[in-house]
C-alpha positions in Angstrom: 20.6 3.5 3.3 23.6 5.5 4.5 22.7 8.8 6.3 25.9 10.5 7.4 27.6 8.0 9.6 24.5 5.9 10.1 23.4 2.8 8.1 19.9 1.5 7.9 19.1 -1.8 6.3 15.6 -2.7 5.1 14.7 -6.4 4.6 18.4 -7.4 4.0 18.5 -10.8 2.2 21.9 -11.6 0.8 22.2 -15.4 1.3 19.9 -16.1 -1.7 19.5 -19.9 -1.5 17.4 -22.1 -3.8 13.8 -23.0 -2.7 12.3 -23.9 -6.1 10.1 -20.7 -6.0 11.1 -19.4 -9.4 10.7 -22.9 -11.0 7.1 -23.3 -9.7 8.3 -26.0 -7.3 8.5 -24.2 -3.9 9.7 -26.6 -1.2 8.4 -25.5 2.2 10.9 -27.8 3.9 13.9 -25.9 2.4 16.4 -25.5 5.2 17.2 -21.9 6.3 20.9 -21.0 5.8 23.1 -17.9 6.0 25.9 -17.2 3.6 28.1 -15.6 6.2 30.8 -14.4 3.8 28.4 -12.7 1.4 26.5 -11.1 4.3 29.7 -9.8 5.9 30.9 -8.4 2.6 27.8 -6.4 1.8 25.7 -5.8 5.0 28.1 -3.2 6.5 27.7 -2.1 10.1 24.1 -1.1 10.5 22.6 0.6 13.6 19.0 0.0 12.5 17.3 -2.9 10.6 13.7 -2.4 9.4 11.7 -5.5 8.6 8.5 -5.2 6.5 7.5 -8.9 7.1 9.0 -12.1 8.1 9.0 -14.3 5.1 12.4 -16.0 4.6 13.4 -13.6 1.7 13.0 -10.7 4.0 14.0 -12.0 7.5 16.4 -14.9 7.0 19.6 -12.9 7.3 18.3 -10.3 9.8 19.2 -12.2 13.1 22.7 -13.0 11.8 23.4 -9.4 10.9 21.9 -8.1 14.1 23.9 -10.4 16.3 27.1 -9.5 14.5 26.5 -5.7 14.4 24.4 -5.2 17.5 21.8 -3.4 15.3 18.3 -2.8 16.6 15.6 -4.7 14.7 12.2 -3.1 14.1 9.3 -5.0 12.9 6.0 -6.7 13.8 5.3 -8.6 17.0 6.1 -11.7 14.9 9.5 -10.3 14.0 10.1 -9.7 17.7 9.2 -13.3 18.7 11.2 -14.8 15.9 14.2 -12.6 16.9 14.0 -14.1 20.4 13.9 -17.6 18.8 17.1 -16.8 16.9 18.8 -15.7 20.1 18.6 -11.9 19.9 18.2 -10.1 23.2 15.1 -8.1 23.9 17.4 -5.0 24.0 17.8 -5.3 20.2 14.2 -6.0 19.3 11.5 -3.3 19.0 7.9 -4.3 18.0 5.8 -2.0 15.9 2.2 -1.9 14.9 2.2 1.0 12.3 1.7 4.7 13.1 4.9 5.1 15.2 7.2 8.0 14.2 10.7 7.3 15.6 13.4 9.9 16.0 17.0 8.8 15.4 18.5 12.3 15.3 19.8 12.4 11.7 16.6 10.9 10.4 13.1 9.8 11.5 11.3 6.6 10.6 7.5 6.3 10.3 6.1 2.8 10.4 3.0 2.3 8.2 0.6 -0.6 8.6 0.4 -2.3 5.3 -0.6 -5.6 3.5 1.1 -8.5 1.9 0.7 -9.2 -1.8 -1.7 -11.8 -3.0 -0.8 -14.8 -5.2 -3.1 -16.0 -8.1 -5.3 -17.8 -5.6 -5.8 -14.5 -3.7 -3.8 -16.0 -0.8 -0.1 -16.0 0.2 2.7 -18.4 1.1 3.0 -19.2 4.8 0.3 -16.9 6.4 0.2 -16.5 10.1 1.7 -14.8 13.1 3.8 -15.7 16.1 2.2 -14.5 19.3 4.9 -16.1 21.5 8.5 -17.2 21.1 8.6 -20.3 18.9 11.2 -23.0 18.6 14.2 -21.9 16.6 13.1 -21.8 12.9 14.7 -24.4 10.7 12.8 -24.2 7.4 11.3 -21.4 5.2 7.9 -22.5 6.3 8.9 -21.6 9.9 9.0 -18.0 8.8 5.4 -16.9 8.2 4.3 -13.5 6.8 3.6 -12.3 10.3 1.7 -9.1 9.3 3.3 -6.5 7.0 4.6 -3.0 7.5 5.9 -0.3 5.2 8.3 2.5 6.2 9.0 6.1 5.4 12.5 7.4 6.3 12.9 11.1 6.4 16.4 12.6 6.5 16.8 15.8 8.6 17.1 18.6 6.1 16.9 16.0 3.2 14.7 13.7 1.3 12.0 11.3 2.4 12.1 7.8 1.2 9.1 5.3 1.3 9.8 1.6 1.2 7.3 -1.3 0.8 8.4 -4.9 0.9 5.2 -6.5 -0.5 2.8 -5.4 -3.2 -0.3 -4.3 -1.4 -1.2 -1.4 0.8 -3.9 0.5 2.7 -4.6 3.7 0.7 -5.7 5.7 3.8 -2.4 4.9 5.6 -0.4 6.4 2.8 -2.3 9.7 2.4 -0.2 12.6 3.4 3.2 10.8 3.3 4.2 12.5 0.1 7.7 10.9 -0.2 10.4 12.3 -2.5 11.5 8.7 -3.3 9.2 5.7 -3.3 10.6 2.2 -3.5 7.6 0.2 -4.7 7.1 -3.5 -4.9 6.2 -4.8 -8.3 3.1 -7.0 -8.1 3.4 -10.6 -9.4 -0.4 -10.9 -10.0 -3.3 -8.7 -10.8 -5.2 -9.6 -7.6 -4.9 -6.1 -6.2 -7.3 -3.7 -8.0 -5.8 -0.7 -9.9 -2.5 -1.2 -8.1 -0.4 1.5 -9.8 -3.0 4.3 -10.0 -4.2 3.8 -6.5 -0.7 3.6 -5.1 0.8 6.6 -6.9 -2.3 8.7 -6.2 -2.0 7.9 -2.4 1.7 8.8 -2.5 1.1 12.0 -4.6 3.2 10.8 -7.5 6.7 10.8 -6.0 9.5 12.5 -7.9 11.5 9.3 -8.0 10.1 5.8 -8.3 12.3 2.8 -7.7 10.7 -0.6 -8.6 11.8 -3.3 -6.1 11.1 -7.1 -5.5 11.0 -8.0 -9.2 14.3 -9.9 -9.5 15.1 -13.6 -9.1 16.4 -13.4 -5.5 17.7 -17.0 -5.5 20.6 -16.1 -7.9 24.0 -14.6 -7.2 24.4 -10.8 -6.7 25.7 -10.1 -10.3 24.6 -7.5 -12.8 22.4 -7.4 -14.7 20.0 -8.8 -12.0 18.5 -12.1 -13.0 14.8 -11.9 -13.7 12.4 -14.6 -15.0 10.5 -13.9 -18.3 7.2 -13.6 -16.4 8.7 -11.2 -13.8 10.3 -9.2 -16.6 6.8 -8.7 -18.2 5.5 -7.7 -14.8 8.3 -5.2 -14.3 7.8 -3.7 -17.8 4.0 -3.5 -17.2 4.6 -1.7 -13.9 7.1 0.8 -15.4 4.8 1.5 -18.3 1.8 2.1 -16.0 3.9 4.3 -13.7 5.2 6.4 -16.6 1.6 6.9 -18.0 0.2 7.8 -14.6 3.1 9.9 -13.2 4.8 11.2 -16.4 6.9 13.7 -14.4 8.4 11.0 -12.1 11.8 9.6 -12.6 11.8 5.8 -12.7 15.0 4.2 -11.6 15.3 0.4 -12.1 18.3 -0.4 -9.8 21.3 -2.7 -10.3 22.8 -4.8 -7.5 25.6 -3.3 -5.3 25.3 0.1 -6.9 25.0 3.2 -4.7 22.4 5.8 -5.6 22.3 9.3 -4.1 19.0 11.1 -3.3 19.2 14.7 -2.2 
C-alpha cells in the first residue's frame, strides 16, 4: 500500500517456491529460499512491514526485505524472535499483541488479535510459537504459525483498509472497525461456522471487498493468477456468498502487479 511517499507491505511473499502444498504433497523439509531478483523488482522501498503470522508464505521474504530497506517489521512475539534469528536488529522489530493503535502521521495502524484458519482436520500446518530466539530457520517447518493478527490501516483524511492473512477471526475484535475496504481471506474449508455472514456482519458490510489468499502462490507472478480447481470453487463460493449477504458492496478480485486506488 502506497500512502503519499510511504509504502506499507503486508505479508510480502514474492519468492514463491515449490513445497508440494497444492499437489497434496506438502514437504515440511522444503528449504527456505529467497528469489532476490523478484523481491527487489516488486517490493519497493517500504518503511513498514506488517506480518499477520509467520508461516513461510507470509514471512519468508520479510527479513530479506527488511534488511535491504531498513523497514520496521510489526508482528507477533514469534515474528520478533524469528526476525532476530534471521539477523534483524531489535531496532527494526516491534512485537504486537492486538489492540495497539499506532500513529505513523499519514496513516494509523490498528493491530487486531485474530485466528488462523483450520484445515479439514480442524487443525493447521506447523502450529506453535517462538518464545525465544531460535536457531536460524532453514525449512518451512521452522516457520510456525506463531499466533495471528489482522490489521486495519486508516489513511489520514482517507479510507480505512482492513487486512486479514488467514481465514478465521474473533467477531468481538472486529466490531466497530467499519472499514471502507476489506481484504478478506478466502477459507479453504468449511471448518469455521457461517464464515461469510459472521465476518461481513462484524465488519458492517464494507463498501469494497477484496478476496485474498485464494491463488496458487507457488507459481510465477503472471496474470491471470493461477488457481487450482478446488480453490477456484472456494473463491466462487465466497464471492457468491458475499454478493448475497452484502449486495451493495463492490467485490474486486485482484490481479497480480496491478495497482488499485481507494479513496
